[in-house]
C-alpha positions in Angstrom: -56.1 114.4 71.6 -54.2 113.3 74.6 -55.9 111.4 77.4 -54.8 110.4 80.8 -55.2 106.7 81.6 -57.9 106.3 79.0 -60.3 108.7 80.8 -60.1 112.4 80.6 -61.5 115.1 82.8 -64.5 116.4 80.9 -63.6 120.1 81.5 -60.1 119.6 80.1 -61.6 117.6 77.3 -64.1 120.2 76.3 -61.5 123.0 76.4 -58.7 121.2 74.6 -60.0 118.4 72.4 -60.7 118.9 68.8 -62.9 116.3 67.3 -60.8 114.0 65.1 -61.3 114.0 61.6 -73.6 87.8 66.3 -75.7 90.3 64.2 -78.7 92.3 65.2 -81.8 91.4 63.2 -83.3 94.8 63.7 -84.7 95.4 60.3 -87.0 92.5 60.7 -88.3 93.8 64.1 -89.1 97.2 62.5 -91.5 95.8 59.9 -92.0 98.4 57.2 -89.7 101.0 58.8 -88.1 103.3 56.1 -84.4 103.6 56.9 -83.7 106.2 54.3 -80.2 107.6 53.5 -77.7 109.0 55.9 -78.7 112.6 56.9 -76.9 115.5 58.5 -74.8 115.0 61.6 -77.7 116.3 63.8 -80.1 113.9 62.2 -77.7 111.0 62.7 -77.1 112.0 66.3 -80.8 111.8 67.0 -81.3 108.4 65.4 -82.2 105.3 67.4 -79.8 102.5 68.1 -81.7 100.4 65.6 -81.2 102.9 62.8 -77.5 103.5 63.7 -76.8 99.8 63.8 -78.4 99.2 60.5 -76.3 102.0 58.9 -73.1 100.6 60.4 -73.8 97.1 59.1 -74.8 98.4 55.7 -71.6 100.4 55.4 -73.4 103.7 55.3 -71.8 105.0 58.5 -68.6 104.2 60.3 -68.3 103.9 64.1 -65.5 106.6 64.0 -67.8 109.0 62.3 -70.5 108.4 64.8 -68.1 108.9 67.8 -66.9 112.1 66.2 -70.5 113.4 65.8 -71.2 112.8 69.5 -67.8 114.3 70.6 -68.6 117.4 68.5 -72.0 117.7 70.2 -70.5 117.3 73.6 -68.0 120.1 72.8 -70.9 122.3 71.6 -73.6 121.6 74.2 -72.0 120.1 77.3 -69.5 121.5 79.8 -69.8 123.6 83.0 -72.0 126.3 81.4 -73.9 123.8 79.2 -75.9 120.7 79.9 -73.0 119.3 82.1 -74.1 115.7 81.4 -70.5 114.2 81.5 -67.9 114.0 84.2 -65.5 112.1 82.0 -65.4 111.8 78.2 -63.4 108.9 76.9 -62.5 110.6 73.7 -59.2 108.9 72.7 -60.2 105.4 73.8 -63.6 105.7 72.2 -62.1 106.6 68.8 -59.5 103.9 69.1 -62.3 101.3 69.8 -64.3 102.7 66.9 -61.3 102.3 64.5 -60.9 98.6 65.5 -64.6 98.0 65.1 -64.6 99.6 61.7 -61.8 97.3 60.6 -63.9 94.4 61.6 -67.0 95.8 59.8 -65.0 96.2 56.6 -64.4 92.4 56.7 -68.2 91.9 57.3 -67.4 90.8 60.9 -69.4 92.2 63.8 -68.5 91.8 67.4 -72.0 91.7 68.7 -75.5 93.3 68.6 -74.2 96.7 69.8 -71.3 96.8 67.3 -69.9 100.3 67.1 -72.6 102.1 69.1 -71.4 104.8 71.6 -72.9 104.3 75.0 -72.7 106.5 78.1 -72.5 105.1 81.6 -73.6 106.6 84.9 -70.4 107.3 86.9 -71.2 104.7 89.6 -70.5 101.7 87.2 -66.9 100.6 87.3 -64.8 101.1 84.2 -61.3 99.6 84.0 -58.6 102.2 84.0 -61.2 105.0 83.5 -62.1 107.1 86.5 -65.3 106.2 88.3 -66.2 109.0 90.8 -69.7 108.2 91.9 -70.2 111.9 91.7 -67.9 112.4 94.7 -64.7 114.3 95.2 -63.5 111.4 97.4 -63.2 109.3 94.3 -62.2 112.0 91.9 -59.1 110.1 90.7 -60.2 106.5 91.3 -59.7 104.1 88.4 -61.0 100.6 89.0 -59.0 97.6 88.0 -62.0 95.7 86.5 -65.1 96.6 84.5 -68.5 96.2 86.1 -70.4 93.2 85.0 -72.7 95.2 82.7 -69.7 97.0 81.2 -68.1 93.7 80.3 -71.3 92.6 78.7 -71.6 95.9 76.7 -68.0 95.7 75.5 -68.6 92.0 74.5 -71.6 93.1 72.5 -69.6 95.7 70.6 -70.6 98.8 72.4 -68.1 101.8 72.7 -67.9 103.4 76.1 -68.2 107.1 75.3 -67.9 108.4 78.8 -69.2 108.6 82.4 -72.1 110.8 83.2 -72.8 113.2 86.0 -75.0 112.0 88.9 -76.2 112.9 92.3 -73.3 112.1 94.7 -73.3 108.4 95.6 -76.7 108.2 93.8 -78.3 109.7 97.0 -80.7 112.3 95.5 -83.1 113.2 92.7 -81.8 116.6 91.4 -78.3 115.8 90.0 -77.4 119.2 91.5 -73.9 117.9 92.2 -71.9 120.0 94.5 -68.6 118.6 93.3 -69.0 118.6 89.5 -71.7 121.1 89.0 -75.4 120.7 88.2 -76.6 118.8 85.2 -79.2 120.9 83.3 -82.4 119.7 81.7 -82.0 120.0 77.9 -85.6 121.3 77.6 -84.9 124.2 80.0 -81.5 124.8 81.4 -82.9 126.4 84.5 -84.6 123.1 85.5 -83.3 119.9 87.0 -82.9 116.8 84.8 -84.0 114.6 87.7 -81.7 112.1 89.5 -79.7 110.4 90.5 -79.0 109.3 86.9 -79.5 112.9 85.6 -76.4 113.0 83.4 -77.4 109.8 81.6 -80.9 111.1 80.9 -79.8 114.5 79.8 -77.1 113.0 77.5 -79.7 110.8 75.8 -82.3 113.6 75.5 -79.7 116.0 74.0 -78.3 113.3 71.6 -74.8 113.4 73.3 -74.7 109.6 73.0 -76.6 106.8 71.3 -77.9 105.4 74.6 -77.0 105.3 78.3 -77.3 103.4 81.5 -78.4 104.5 85.0 -79.1 102.9 88.3 -82.4 102.9 90.1 -82.9 102.6 93.9 -86.1 104.6 94.2 -86.7 106.0 90.8 -83.2 107.1 89.7 -83.6 105.8 86.1 -87.3 106.6 85.7 -87.4 110.1 87.3 -84.7 111.6 85.1 -85.9 109.8 82.0 -89.4 111.2 82.7 -88.2 114.8 83.3 -85.9 114.7 80.2 -88.5 113.3 77.9 -86.9 109.9 77.2 -87.5 106.2 78.0 -86.2 104.7 81.2 -86.6 101.0 82.0 -86.2 99.7 85.6 -85.8 95.8 85.4 -87.0 93.4 88.0 -84.7 93.1 91.0 -82.2 90.4 90.0 -82.8 90.6 86.2 -79.4 92.4 85.7 -76.2 91.5 87.5 -74.7 94.3 89.6 -71.1 93.3 90.2 -68.9 96.4 90.0 -71.7 98.9 90.8 -71.6 101.3 93.7 -74.5 100.0 95.7 -76.9 101.9 97.9 -79.1 98.9 98.6 -78.8 95.3 97.6 -82.6 94.9 98.4 -83.5 97.7 95.9 -80.7 98.6 93.4 -81.1 97.8 89.7 -79.3 98.9 86.6 -81.4 100.0 83.6 -81.2 101.6 80.1 -82.1 105.1 79.2 -82.9 105.6 75.5 -84.8 107.6 73.0 -87.1 104.8 71.9 -88.7 101.8 73.6 -87.2 99.4 71.1 -83.7 100.7 72.1 -84.4 100.0 75.7 -85.3 96.4 74.8 -82.1 96.1 72.8 -79.9 97.3 75.7 -81.7 95.3 78.3 -81.2 92.2 76.2 -77.5 93.0 76.1 -77.0 93.2 79.9 -79.7 90.8 81.3 -78.7 87.6 83.0 -76.8 86.2 86.0 -73.6 87.6 87.4 -71.2 85.6 89.6 -70.3 88.8 91.5 -74.0 89.4 92.4 -75.6 86.6 94.5 -79.0 88.2 94.1 -78.9 88.0 90.3 -81.3 85.6 88.7 -80.7 82.6 86.5 -84.3 82.9 85.1 -84.2 82.6 81.2 -83.9 86.0 79.4 -86.6 86.4 76.8 -86.1 87.8 73.3 -87.4 91.3 74.2 -87.4 92.5 70.6 -89.8 89.8 69.6 -92.4 91.2 72.0 -92.5 94.7 70.5 -95.6 93.8 68.5 -97.4 92.5 71.6 -99.2 95.8 72.3 -102.1 97.4 74.2 -105.3 95.9 72.5 -107.2 93.5 74.7 -105.1 94.1 77.8 -106.5 95.3 81.1 -104.8 98.2 82.9 -105.1 99.0 86.5 -105.4 102.7 87.3 -104.3 103.3 90.9 -105.9 106.7 91.4 -105.6 106.7 95.1 -102.1 108.0 96.1 -100.6 107.9 92.6 -103.0 110.3 90.9 -103.7 112.5 94.0 -102.1 115.9 94.4 -100.5 116.0 90.9 -99.7 119.1 88.9 -102.5 120.3 86.5 -100.2 119.7 83.5 -99.5 116.2 84.6 -103.2 115.6 85.2 -104.1 116.8 81.7 -101.4 114.6 80.1 -102.6 111.6 82.1 -106.2 112.2 81.1 -105.2 112.3 77.4 -103.0 109.3 77.9 -105.7 107.1 79.4 -108.1 108.2 76.7 -105.6 107.2 74.0 -105.0 103.8 75.7 -108.7 103.1 75.7 -109.0 104.1 72.1 -106.1 101.7 71.3 -108.2 98.8 72.7 -107.0 98.8 76.3 -109.4 98.1 79.1 -109.1 100.5 82.1 -109.9 99.4 85.6 -109.6 101.5 88.7 -107.6 99.7 91.4 -106.3 100.4 94.9 -102.8 99.5 95.9 -102.9 99.0 99.7 -100.2 99.7 102.3 -98.8 102.7 100.4 -98.8 104.6 103.7 -95.8 102.6 104.8 -93.9 102.9 101.6 -91.7 105.9 102.5 -90.6 104.7 106.0 -90.1 101.2 104.7 -87.9 102.3 101.9 -85.8 104.7 104.0 -85.3 102.1 106.7 -83.9 99.7 104.1 -81.7 102.1 102.2 -80.3 103.9 105.2 -79.3 100.6 106.9 -77.8 99.1 103.8 -76.0 102.1 102.2 -73.6 102.5 105.1 -72.2 99.0 104.5 -72.1 99.4 100.7 -70.5 102.8 100.6 -67.9 102.0 103.1 -67.2 98.6 101.4 -66.7 100.3 98.1 -64.4 103.0 99.5 -62.2 100.2 100.9 -61.4 99.2 97.3 -60.1 102.7 96.8 -58.5 103.0 100.3 -58.2 99.8 102.4 -58.4 101.9 105.6 -61.5 103.8 104.5 -64.4 104.4 106.8 -67.4 106.7 106.6 -65.9 108.7 109.5 -62.5 109.1 107.8 -64.1 110.8 104.8 -67.0 112.4 106.6 -66.0 116.0 105.8 -65.6 115.2 102.1 -69.2 114.2 101.5 -71.2 116.9 99.8 -73.4 119.0 102.2 -76.6 117.5 100.8 -75.6 113.8 101.2 -73.5 114.2 104.3 -76.4 114.2 106.8 -78.1 111.0 105.7 -74.9 109.1 105.0 -72.6 110.2 107.9 -75.7 110.5 110.2 -76.7 106.9 109.5 -73.3 105.6 110.5 -73.3 107.5 113.8 -77.0 106.7 114.5 -77.8 103.6 112.4 -81.3 102.2 111.8 -81.9 99.7 114.7 -81.6 96.1 113.6 -85.2 95.2 114.6 -86.6 98.2 112.6 -84.6 97.1 109.5 -85.7 93.5 109.9 -89.3 94.5 110.2 -89.0 96.7 107.1 -87.4 94.0 105.0 -89.5 91.1 106.1 -92.9 92.4 107.3 -93.5 95.8 105.8 -92.0 95.1 102.4 -94.0 91.9 102.2 -97.2 93.8 103.0 -96.5 96.2 100.2 -95.9 93.2 97.8 -99.2 91.8 98.8 -100.8 95.2 98.1 -99.4 95.2 94.6 -100.4 91.6 94.0 -104.0 92.2 95.0 -104.2 95.4 93.0 -102.8 93.8 89.9 -105.0 90.7 90.0 -106.9 90.5 86.7 -104.8 93.2 85.1 -101.8 93.1 82.8 -100.1 96.3 84.1 -100.6 99.4 86.1 -100.6 102.9 84.5 -99.7 106.0 86.5 -97.7 109.3 86.3 -94.0 108.7 86.6 -93.7 111.9 88.8 -96.4 114.1 90.3 -95.0 117.2 88.5 -92.6 118.3 85.7 -89.0 119.3 86.4 -88.6 121.9 89.1 -86.0 124.8 89.1 -82.4 124.1 89.8 -81.9 125.3 93.4 -85.2 123.8 94.6 -83.2 121.2 96.4 -85.2 121.2 99.6 -88.6 122.5 98.7 -90.5 123.2 95.5 -94.0 124.4 94.7 -96.9 122.1 93.8 -100.6 123.2 93.7 -99.7 126.5 95.4 -98.0 124.9 98.3 -94.4 124.2 99.3 -93.6 120.5 99.3 -90.5 118.5 100.0 -88.7 118.1 96.7 -87.1 114.7 97.3 -90.2 113.0 98.8 -92.5 114.5 96.1 -90.5 113.4 93.1 -89.9 109.9 94.4 -93.6 109.4 95.4 -94.8 107.4 92.4 -91.5 105.5 91.8 -90.2 104.6 95.2 -92.9 102.0 96.1 -92.2 100.1 92.9 -88.5 100.0 93.9 -89.3 98.8 97.4 -91.2 95.7 96.0 -88.7 95.1 93.2 -91.2 95.2 90.4 -90.2 96.2 86.8 -91.4 99.5 85.4 -90.8 101.7 82.4 -91.4 105.4 81.8 -92.3 106.6 78.3 -92.9 110.2 77.0 -96.6 111.0 77.3 -96.8 114.7 76.7 -95.6 118.2 77.5 -96.7 120.7 80.1 -97.8 124.3 79.4 -94.1 125.4 79.6 -92.9 122.7 77.3 -91.5 120.4 80.0 -91.8 116.6 79.4 -94.2 114.5 81.3 -94.0 110.7 81.3 -96.3 107.7 81.7 -95.1 104.9 84.0 -96.1 101.3 83.3 -95.7 98.6 85.9 -95.9 94.9 85.5 -95.3 91.8 87.6 -91.8 90.5 88.3 -90.0 89.2 85.2 -92.5 90.7 82.8 -90.2 93.2 81.1 -91.2 91.6 77.8 -94.8 92.8 78.5 -93.5 96.3 79.5 -91.7 96.9 76.2 -94.6 95.6 74.1 -97.1 97.9 75.8 -94.8 100.9 75.9 -93.7 100.5 72.3 -97.3 100.3 71.1 -98.2 103.5 73.1 -95.1 105.2 71.7 -95.9 104.4 68.1 -99.6 105.5 68.6 -98.8 108.7 70.4 -95.6 109.8 68.6 -95.1 112.3 71.5 -91.4 112.8 71.8 -89.8 115.9 70.3 -86.1 116.5 70.7 -85.2 119.6 72.8 -84.1 122.7 70.9 -80.6 123.4 72.1 
């Protein structure tokens, strides 16, 4: 199984590769969970990080075996005509890491809380000597010299990097209909988008092509694909996770977050990557809570704001039905529902765009200079995909005026923050649909249909996520139901800054009470 510079082109891998023959106190956090005996490969692939970690630590499963299981599933279900979740599969290096971790485990030594767990990374997070494309053909052969901060933390925690996932080019889109590496397909319906820009990560998690994954979120790029693929996506507070070695779009808005099959797993992965980063001056030194300890801090007695204006307006009938059922369940669980109004949402879209379009030009050009010291947006203008070329190249030739950017960052953003603070007064969290509709068809890049009308695909799918990104609040999406055609629909929970511990407690309680998620039939 030969690999070039530790990272292999996924197409070559799928065609040619043959699958080779500080402890985590997770059992305590699971209470009376019945671990059971190791099952079939398919059952193992679908297991949570908690279950897999327990089996590895008990000697019931080796890391090599687990990597082989995921490699086998990638061969079977991924590739250009399959889900197309991966751009690069790190087959040889992943197996080599697994063997070393297995040697440690035999001696009852564990590297960290993620010991031996195969994790996928969105392809805009730097991986040393493994290509990092950003979904762009410009960077098709780029191999960074240093891991991103979060990748360093994952490796130190014992995680195995299984590969790099497909994404919307330079994270500038919500379909993951990548013109360079092909579209990623929704595991629940291959004719549908997985969402974006972290579509490959969400699809890989949903289809059990990895144990967990990471994405980045500028305006919903973790939550939207997690929602559309029926998994959990957690967007931390701006500054909670260091971003050194990430391809930025916006230092005012970008965050890195986990995508998992369970809420507890999202808490585990956030715990592993949270904290300050000397490469990211915006990262926070605020203490990192023990997120797993808050899993039992659930819904009962908490007050939830329901922002029906804007966030519940003009949504798909399937989404409305699932939200009605969800709010009824939350009430039955002991939650108190209170209708609220989040003010200044009329300025959310222009404020968000003014910030991103102004900042992305600096960030993209700066990143390209690591690859080519003489790089400019103009030099590579013709190599940007046709969908991202207009906003990126156009913003360089006609940039957002400085006074407009300053007003957006200082005045308008602060108005929006004040609107959220007022709406959330006296509440523990907001509950709202993650997206206004389930996944649209691949090819509906510009327009899709909602309530019998043609609507802008991008603006419609970001509508309920983008404002939360503008103000920098934390949010999580958790599976809440399925539409009439079997497509997943998610519930978005929003708390105040630094209250991720509350997010995971509420979401975990809802997840356990609803038991909604069903794996896709591949």
